[in-house]
Every structure is written in C-alpha cells, then in structure tokens.
C-alpha positions in Angstrom: -8.6 12.9 -18.5 -8.4 12.9 -22.3 -10.5 11.6 -25.2 -8.4 8.9 -26.8 -8.6 5.3 -27.7 -8.2 3.0 -24.7 -8.9 5.7 -22.2 -9.9 4.4 -18.8 -13.5 4.8 -17.5 -14.6 5.1 -13.9 -12.6 2.9 -11.6 -10.3 1.9 -14.4 -6.6 1.5 -13.6 -4.3 4.6 -14.1 -1.0 6.1 -13.4 -1.8 9.7 -14.4 -4.8 11.8 -15.3 -4.2 11.4 -19.0 -4.9 7.7 -18.7 -8.5 8.5 -17.9 -11.4 9.5 -20.1 -12.7 13.1 -20.2 -14.1 14.4 -16.9 -12.1 11.8 -15.0 -8.9 12.1 -13.1 -6.5 9.6 -11.7 -6.8 9.2 -7.9 -3.2 8.4 -7.2 -3.8 6.9 -3.7 -5.9 4.1 -5.3 -4.6 4.3 -8.8 -8.1 4.4 -10.3 -10.0 6.9 -12.4 -12.8 8.9 -10.7 -14.8 12.1 -11.4 -12.6 15.2 -11.7 -14.0 18.3 -10.1 -12.9 20.4 -13.1 
C-alpha cells in the first residue's frame, strides 16, 4: 500500500494494492485491504 490521502485501512475496499495504506495489500479475492507480508 501507499501513504496518501484517502488510502484504505484494514478491510477497506480496494481494487489494487495502491488503494491501501502502508503495510496493507489488496486481497483481490475479497477486494479488501489486509496485512501485506512485505
């Protein structure tokens, strides 16, 4: 994820990893942000 205004927190809706806040990635099966292993 990225640090930008409006970034999605845990379980926020997303289409891609860049929609999520830092340390979060988009889980495409559920279209929500969750912890990214990286």
